C-alpha positions in Angstrom: 47.3 157.9 24.4 43.8 158.4 23.5 42.5 159.9 20.2 41.0 163.4 19.8 39.4 164.3 16.6 38.0 167.8 16.2 36.4 169.7 13.1 36.2 173.4 12.4 34.8 175.0 9.2 36.0 178.3 7.7 36.1 179.6 4.3 34.4 176.7 2.5 37.0 174.3 4.1 36.6 171.7 6.8 39.7 171.3 9.1 39.8 168.0 10.6 42.4 168.0 13.5 43.8 164.7 14.8 45.6 164.4 18.3 46.9 161.1 19.5 47.9 157.8 17.9 45.5 156.5 15.2 45.4 152.7 15.2 42.9 149.8 14.7 41.3 150.5 18.1 40.1 154.0 17.3 40.4 154.4 13.4 36.6 154.2 13.3 36.4 157.6 15.0 38.6 159.1 12.5 36.5 157.5 9.7 33.4 159.0 11.2 34.8 162.5 11.4 36.1 162.2 7.7 32.6 161.0 6.7 31.1 164.0 8.2 33.5 166.5 6.8 32.9 164.8 3.3 29.1 165.2 3.7 29.5 168.8 4.8 28.8 171.8 2.6 32.3 172.6 1.9 34.7 172.2 -1.2 38.0 171.3 0.7 39.0 169.0 3.7 42.2 169.3 5.5 43.4 166.7 7.8 45.7 168.2 10.3 48.1 165.5 11.7 50.5 167.7 13.4 49.5 166.2 16.7 49.4 162.6 15.7 52.7 160.9 16.2 51.6 157.5 14.9 49.2 156.3 12.3 49.1 152.5 11.6 48.0 150.8 8.4 44.3 150.9 9.5 44.5 154.7 10.0 46.3 155.0 6.5 43.4 152.9 4.9 40.8 155.3 6.6 42.7 158.3 5.1 43.1 156.9 1.5 39.5 155.7 1.5 38.4 159.2 2.6 40.4 160.7 -0.1 38.8 158.6 -2.8 35.2 159.3 -1.3 36.1 163.1 -1.3 37.2 163.0 -4.8 34.0 161.1 -5.9 32.1 164.0 -4.0 34.0 166.5 -6.1 36.0 167.8 -3.0 39.6 168.0 -2.3 41.2 166.2 0.7 44.6 166.9 1.8 46.9 165.9 4.6 48.8 168.8 6.4 51.6 168.9 8.8 52.3 165.1 9.3 55.0 164.5 11.9 58.2 163.2 10.3 57.6 159.5 11.0 54.1 159.6 9.8 55.2 161.3 6.6 57.8 158.8 6.2 55.2 155.9 6.3 52.9 157.7 3.8 55.8 158.1 1.4 57.0 154.6 1.8 53.5 153.3 1.0 53.3 155.6 -2.1 50.2 157.4 -0.9 51.6 160.9 -0.4 50.5 162.2 -3.7 47.2 160.6 -3.4 46.6 162.3 0.0 48.0 165.6 -1.2 50.5 165.7 1.8 51.9 169.0 2.5 54.3 170.1 5.3 
């Protein structure tokens, strides 16, 4: 399954929607989209993972790194609507709070 990452901006928030599996072969695409969102003139970034059935360790590293860069830029990054198995991995790795995961 290929990865499709789209962005939309509304009400001072950038929504980055991820569709497909995030793994080492395509994590750079997600990283690029998140860097654009952090650089945008917004105060919040929402990463919608509702259409991402799988995120490997490289993808999780991209999300954690983006959350830290967003915080340094005084922006809030949060993960929304992760599928159950992705949410479980985030929880097991102990990064759910850092990523502001919400259902």
